[in-house]
LUMLOZA-341118 format. One record per atom (N, C-alpha, C): residue in one letter; x, y, z. Coordinates in steps of 0.1 Angstrom, whole numbers, padded with zeros to 4 digits, always signed. Each point is the difference from the previous one (the first is absolute). Layout:
residues N
AXYZ...
//
This chain:
residues 238
X-0630+0523-0620X-0002+0005+0018X+0003-0009+0007X-0010-0012-0003X+0002-0012+0011X+0011-0007+0003X+0007+0002-0012X+0014-0003+0001X+0013+0005+0007X-0005+0015-0001X+0010+0011+0012X-0007-0001+0013X-0010-0003+0003X-0006-0002+0012X+0008-0012+0007X+0002-0011-0009X+0003-0016+0009X+0011+0003+0001X+0012+0010-0007X+0010-0004+0001X+0002+0014+0011X-0005+0009+0000X+0005+0010+0016X-0010-0011+0009X-0008-0007+0001X-0001-0008+0015X+0005-0009+0003X+0009-0008-0009X+0013-0007+0002X+0010+0005+0004X+0005+0014+0000X+0010+0007+0001X-0003+0003+0017X-0015+0004-0001X-0001+0005+0019X-0001-0014+0006X-0001-0010-0004X-0003-0012+0007X+0019-0007+0003X+0005+0004-0009X+0016-0005+0001X+0004+0012+0011X-0002+0011+0001X+0006+0010+0007X-0004-0005+0014X-0015-0001-0003X-0003-0002+0017X+0002-0014+0009X-0003-0015-0012X+0001-0007+0001X+0018-0012+0004X+0005+0006-0013X+0016-0007-0004X+0010+0004+0010X+0001+0006+0005X+0008+0004+0013X+0001-0012+0013X-0014+0000+0006X-0002-0007+0005X-0001-0018-0001X-0004+0000-0013X+0003-0017-0007X+0012-0002-0001X+0011+0014-0005X+0013-0005+0000X+0008-0001+0016X-0005+0004+0008X+0006+0001+0013X-0003-0012+0006X-0013-0005-0004X-0006-0013+0010X+0010-0013-0011X+0000+0002-0010X+0008-0011-0008X+0013+0001+0003X+0006+0010+0001X+0016+0001+0011X-0002-0008+0012X-0010+0006+0008X+0003-0002+0016X-0003-0016-0002X-0008-0006-0007X-0001-0015-0005X+0011-0007+0000X+0007+0009-0013X+0013-0010+0001X+0011-0002+0009X+0001+0015+0008X+0005-0004+0009X+0000-0003+0011X-0015-0002+0002X-0006-0011+0010X+0009-0016+0000X-0001-0001-0015X-0001-0015-0007X+0020-0001+0003X+0006+0009-0003X+0012+0000+0002X+0003-0005+0015X-0003+0011+0007X+0002+0000+0013X-0002-0010+0008X-0010-0009-0007X-0005-0010+0007X+0008-0016-0004X+0003+0003-0014X+0014-0007-0003X+0008-0001+0011X+0006+0012+0001X+0014+0003+0008X-0003-0005+0013X-0013+0003+0004X+0002-0005+0015X-0007-0014+0001X+0000-0008-0009X-0004-0014-0001X+0013-0007+0002X+0008+0008-0011X+0016-0008-0002X+0009+0003+0017X-0006+0012+0005X+0005+0001+0012X-0005-0008+0012X-0011-0003-0005X-0002-0010+0013X+0010-0010+0004X+0002-0011-0010X+0011-0013+0005X+0011+0007+0004X+0006+0011-0001X+0015+0005+0002X-0004+0002+0015X-0009+0011+0001X-0005+0006+0018X-0002-0018+0008X-0008-0008-0005X+0000-0014+0006X+0015-0006+0003X+0007+0002-0009X+0013-0010+0000X+0006+0011+0011X+0000+0007-0001X+0011+0013+0014X-0008-0003+0010X-0015+0000+0006X-0003-0002+0010X+0005-0014+0005X-0002-0011-0007X+0008-0015+0003X+0015+0005+0005X+0008+0005-0008X+0010-0001+0001X+0002+0010+0014X-0006+0010+0003X+0005+0007+0013X-0008-0010+0013X-0007-0007-0005X-0004-0012+0009X+0011-0005+0005X+0003-0007-0011X+0010-0011+0004X+0009+0002+0005X+0010+0015-0002X+0006+0005+0005X+0003+0005+0014X-0013+0004+0001X-0004+0002+0013X+0000-0012+0012X-0005-0008-0008X+0001-0018+0007X+0016-0005+0008X+0004+0003-0014X+0013-0003-0001X+0007+0006+0013X+0001+0015-0001X+0005+0011+0010X+0000-0007+0014X-0019-0003+0004X-0004-0001+0012X+0006-0020+0002X+0001-0006-0004X+0005-0012+0004X+0018+0002+0000X+0006+0009-0006X+0016+0000+0001X+0001+0008+0016X-0010+0012+0004X+0000+0001+0013X-0005-0011+0010X-0010-0005-0005X-0005-0008+0012X+0008-0012+0005X+0006-0007-0010X+0006-0013+0001X+0009+0007+0012X+0011+0008-0002X+0010+0004+0008X-0004+0002+0012X-0013+0009+0004X+0000+0001+0007X-0008-0009+0012X-0005-0010-0009X-0009-0007+0008X+0010-0013+0006X+0015+0002-0005X+0011-0006+0001X+0007+0005+0017X+0000+0011-0007X+0007+0004+0016X-0011+0003+0012X-0011-0001-0004X-0016-0005+0015X+0008-0013+0001X-0005-0008-0008X+0002-0015+0005X+0013-0004+0004X+0013+0003-0005X+0016-0006+0004X+0002+0003+0010X-0001+0007+0009X+0003+0001+0012X-0007-0013+0009X-0009-0002-0005X-0010-0008+0010X+0005-0019-0006X+0007-0003-0011X+0006-0009-0004X+0016-0007+0009X-0001-0014+0000X+0010-0003+0006X+0015+0000-0007X+0007+0010+0004X+0013-0001-0005X+0010-0005+0007X+0000-0010+0012X+0010-0009+0004X+0006-0011-0011X+0013+0003+0005X+0009-0012-0006X-0002-0014+0004X-0005+0001+0016X+0002-0015-0001X-0016-0008+0001X-0008+0007-0010X-0012-0011-0002X-0001+0002-0020X-0004-0009-0003X-0002-0001-0015X-0016+0007-0006X+0006+0009-0009X-0010+0010-0005X-0009-0010-0007X-0009+0010-0006X-0014-0007-0010X+0003-0003-0013X-0010-0005-0005X+0000-0005-0016X+0008+0012-0007X-0004+0010+0000X+0005+0006-0008X+0014+0005-0001X+0004+0003+0009X+0017+0003+0006X+0011-0017-0004X-0008-0008+0006X+0007-0012-0001X+0002-0007-0016X-0009+0005-0008X-0003-0008-0016X+0004+0013-0007X-0004+0012+0000X-0001+0011-0008X+0013+0006+0000X+0007+0003+0013X+0010+0003+0001X+0012-0006-0010X+0003-0013+0005X+0011-0008-0002X+0001+0004-0016X-0015-0003-0009X-0003+0003-0012X+0009+0012-0002X-0008+0012+0002X+0007+0010-0003X+0012+0005-0002X+0008-0005+0013X+0017-0002-0001X+0005-0005-0008X-0008-0011-0003X+0009-0013-0009X-0003+0007-0018X-0007+0004-0001X-0004+0005-0012X+0011+0016-0005X-0001+0006+0018X+0012+0011-0002X+0013-0004-0003X+0003-0011+0007X+0012-0003-0003X+0005-0010-0013X-0007-0005-0006X+0002-0007-0015X-0005+0010-0008X-0007+0012+0002X+0002+0012-0012X+0012+0010+0002X+0008+0001+0011X+0010+0006+0001X+0015-0001-0001X+0000-0013+0003X+0014-0010+0003X+0007+0001-0011X+0014-0003+0000X+0007+0000-0013X+0002-0012-0005X-0005-0003-0009X+0001-0014-0012X+0013-0003+0003X+0007-0006+0002X+0016-0003+0008X+0003-0012+0007X+0013-0008-0007X+0002-0006+0013X+0012+0001+0005X+0004-0005+0010X+0009+0003+0012X+0015+0003-0009X+0008+0012+0000X+0010+0003-0010X+0010-0009+0010X+0000-0003+0014X+0013-0007+0002X-0002-0015+0001X+0010-0007-0002X+0000-0014+0002X+0001-0001+0019X-0005-0017-0003X-0001-0006+0016X+0015-0007-0001X+0008+0009+0003X+0011-0009+0009X-0001+0003+0011X+0015-0009+0008X+0002+0005+0014X+0004+0008+0007X+0005+0012-0006X+0003+0012+0000X-0013+0010-0001X-0006-0002-0010X-0014+0010+0001X-0012-0006+0008X+0001-0012+0004X-0008-0009+0009X+0002+0006+0015X+0014-0001+0003X+0003+0006+0011X-0003+0016+0005X+0001+0007-0011X-0003+0013+0002X-0017+0004-0001X-0004-0004-0006X-0016-0003+0003X-0004-0003+0013X+0005-0016+0003X-0003+0000+0016X+0001+0009+0007X+0013+0004-0001X+0005+0012+0011X-0009+0011+0000X-0004+0007-0009X-0010+0011-0006X-0015-0003+0009X-0002-0016-0008X-0015-0002+0007X-0002-0003+0015X+0015-0007+0005X-0001+0001+0017X-0004+0013+0006X+0010+0010-0006X-0003+0016+0005X-0010+0004+0001X-0005+0001-0017X-0016+0012+0001X-0010-0012-0002X-0002-0012-0002X-0014-0006-0001X-0002-0014+0012X+0009-0002+0003X-0002-0014+0008X-0007+0004+0013X+0002+0016+0004X-0009+0000+0013X-0015-0001-0001X-0006+0000-0008X-0011+0004-0006X-0005-0018-0008X+0010-0008-0009X-0005-0012-0006X+0007-0007+0005X+0006+0003+0010X+0010-0015+0005X+0010-0003-0006X+0013-0010+0005X+0011+0001-0005X-0005-0009-0013X-0010-0009+0000X-0001-0010-0005X-0011+0001-0011X-0001+0014+0000X-0011+0002-0009X-0017-0002+0002X+0001-0006+0013X-0016-0008+0003X-0008+0011+0005X+0000+0008+0004X-0009+0014+0000X-0003+0001+0016X+0011-0008+0009X-0005+0003+0012X+0011+0013+0002X-0006+0010+0004X+0008+0013+0005X+0005+0003+0016X+0010+0005+0004X+0007-0003+0006X-0008+0010+0012X-0006+0010-0001X-0005+0008+0008X-0015-0006+0012X-0003-0014-0002X-0010-0005+0005X-0011+0011-0003X-0001+0004-0014X-0011+0012-0001X-0011-0006-0010X-0013+0002+0001X-0010+0000-0011X-0002+0007-0007X+0001-0006-0017X+0001+0010-0011X-0011-0002-0006X-0007+0010-0005X-0008-0005-0012X-0001+0013-0007X+0004-0006-0020X+0000-0010-0002X+0013-0010+0007X-0003-0013+0000X+0011-0006+0006X+0014+0001-0009X+0010-0005+0006X+0012+0002-0002X+0001-0012-0008X+0002-0001-0016X+0000-0012-0007X+0011-0009+0004X+0000-0010-0005X+0014-0012+0003X+0005+0000-0013X+0011+0003-0002X+0005+0003-0012X+0007-0013-0009X-0006-0011+0008X+0004-0014-0005X-0012-0007-0009X-0016+0008+0000X-0010-0007-0003X-0004+0011-0015X-0014+0004+0001X-0001+0011-0011X+0007+0010-0007X+0007+0006+0008X+0013+0010-0003X+0008-0005-0012X+0000-0015+0000X+0010-0004-0008X-0008-0003-0018X-0009+0002+0001X-0008+0002-0010X+0004+0010-0007X+0001+0010+0005X+0002+0015-0008X+0014+0001-0008X-0001+0010-0007X+0012+0000-0009X+0011+0007+0008X+0011-0001-0002X+0010+0012+0000X+0000+0011+0004X-0007+0007-0013X-0006+0011+0000X-0010+0002+0008X-0007-0004+0005X-0013+0004+0007X+0009-0005+0015X+0003-0005+0002X+0010+0002+0017X+0009+0012+0000X+0006+0000-0014X+0009+0011+0002X-0008+0015+0002X-0013+0001-0001X-0008+0011-0005X-0004+0000+0019X-0005-0011+0001X-0009+0003+0016X+0011+0002+0009X+0012-0004+0000X+0014+0006+0009X+0005+0010-0003X-0002+0005-0010X+0009+0014-0004X-0014+0010+0005X-0013-0002-0002X-0012+0008-0002X-0005+0001+0016X+0000-0011+0004X-0008-0005+0011X-0013+0002-0002X-0011-0003+0010X-0014+0002+0000X-0007+0009+0007X-0006+0007+0003X-0006+0009+0005X-0012-0011+0013X+0005+0006+0010X-0013-0008+0011X-0001-0014+0001X+0013-0006-0004X+0003-0012+0004X+0014-0004+0006X+0006+0012+0007X+0016-0006+0003X+0006-0004+0000X+0001+0001-0021X+0010-0001-0006X+0006+0011-0007X+0015+0006+0004X+0001+0013-0001X+0007+0000-0011X+0005+0009-0007X+0006+0001-0015X+0016+0002+0003X+0007-0004-0008X+0016-0003+0004X+0008+0011-0011X-0009+0003-0015X+0005+0003-0007X+0010+0014+0001X-0004+0009+0010X+0007+0012+0005X+0012-0002+0008X+0001-0012+0007X+0011+0002+0008X+0009-0014-0005X-0005-0006-0012X+0011-0010-0001X+0001-0003-0017X+0011+0000-0007X+0005-0005-0014X-0008-0013-0004X-0003-0001-0011X-0008-0006-0010X+0007-0015+0001X+0014-0003+0004X+0010-0009-0003X-0006-0008+0014X-0002+0006+0009X-0001-0002+0017X-0015-0008+0002X-0008+0008-0011X-0017-0008+0001X+0003-0012-0003X+0004-0002-0018X+0002-0011-0009X+0007-0009+0011X+0011+0002+0007X+0006-0012+0009X-0010-0005+0011X-0005+0009+0004X-0012-0007+0010X-0009-0008-0005X-0006+0002-0012X-0004-0008-0012X+0004-0012+0003X+0015-0003-0004X+0002-0011-0004X-0001-0010+0015X+0004+0006+0011X-0001-0008+0008X-0015+0000+0006X-0012+0008-0001X-0009-0004+0000X-0007-0014-0011X+0007-0001-0011X-0002-0011-0007X+0009-0013+0003X+0008+0000+0006X+0007-0009+0008X-0002-0005+0011X-0010+0007+0009X-0006-0004+0013X-0010-0013-0004X-0005+0000-0013X-0011-0007-0001X+0005-0016-0007X+0012+0002-0004X+0010-0013-0001X+0013-0002+0007X-0002+0000+0017X+0013-0001+0007X+0002-0016-0001X+0011+0000+0005X+0006-0016-0002X+0000-0006+0013X-0002-0010+0003X-0002-0011+0015X+0011+0012+0007X+0013+0001-0003X+0008+0004+0010X-0004+0017+0003X-0006+0005-0012X-0003+0015+0002X-0011+0000+0011X-0008-0007-0004X-0015+0000+0011X+0004-0001+0013X+0012-0011+0001X+0002-0002+0019X+0009+0014+0005X+0010+0008-0013X+0003+0007+0009X-0007+0014+0001X-0013-0001-0011X-0011+0011+0006X-0008-0002+0008X+0000-0009+0003X-0008-0007+0015X+0003+0006+0010X+0016+0002+0001X+0008-0001+0011X+0000+0012-0001X+0003+0011-0006X-0001+0012-0002X-0013+0006+0006X-0011-0009-0008X-0014+0007+0006X+0004+0001+0016X-0001-0013+0002X+0001-0001+0018X+0008+0007+0007X+0012+0007-0006X+0010+0006+0006X-0006+0011+0002X-0007+0009-0010X-0004+0011+0000X-0009+0002+0010X-0009-0011+0000X-0013+0002+0009X+0007+0001+0017X+0010-0012+0001X+0002+0003+0010X+0012+0013+0004X+0004+0007-0009X+0004+0012+0002X-0008+0010+0003X-0013+0000-0005X-0014+0011-0001X-0002-0004+0017X-0003-0012+0002X-0003-0002+0013X+0010+0006+0011X+0009+0000-0001X+0007+0001+0009X+0004+0019+0002X-0005+0003-0012X-0002+0017-0001X-0013+0004+0009X-0009-0008-0007X-0011+0007+0003X-0002-0006+0015X+0001-0011+0002X-0006-0007+0013X+0012-0003+0013X+0009-0003-0009X+0012-0004+0011X-0004-0010+0000X-0002-0011-0009X-0002-0017+0001X+0001-0002-0013X-0001-0013-0002X+0003-0005-0012X-0014-0015-0002X+0001-0001-0014X-0009-0012+0001X+0003-0013+0004X-0005-0011+0001X+0006-0012+0007X+0008-0004-0009X-0006+0001-0014X+0010-0009-0007X+0007+0009-0011X+0003+0011+0008X+0010+0008-0009X+0015-0004-0002X+0004-0002-0013X+0009-0003-0002X+0007-0013-0003X-0012-0007+0002X-0003-0014-0006X+0002-0005-0010X+0008-0008-0004X-0004-0004-0016X-0005-0015-0004
//
């Protein structure tokens, strides 16, 4: 009889409290699994926030730098008559030089230097290049104007460039430097022959130098007559 009553009470207890215990256990298990999921999600959410902040900062910089430049640039001195600041004088030549070295064809002049090719190169040089670089390549332009960057003397640092680098500069030109591009209207042979003459300018014979000086003075005299109706006092003298 006692055993029967004990079993009966156990059944009643299980019916009354068993479901609640089971639900409580399940809730704890779900809570534990959710906690682990949330714990795993925390680093991901943190990384996403950091990534979004970085992207926002990058976009802000990309927008602000051009905007700041547009505001500041009109107040800078863009005159070709005055020497610019450090960044333009140092950074500009470095960037242009790197661009030329990276893109210039790695080849030598395919034309031999002989009287015929040198004369052809000289004629083309005098026609297209001497106005800025001077007949003798000294960099004194015939326009009596100031350039910046300065027109380079072709008998100095330019001689250290490879044939391919000189070709690239003549063919492609250099933006914002007054150096035009010749590839669209001149065939490669013409450019290569000009390079022959540029090389020769650094190795003129005494007779060629004397003739070149006479030509330079004659050109100056002609320019003065065209512009002012006068000639320099020593024009035409050897």
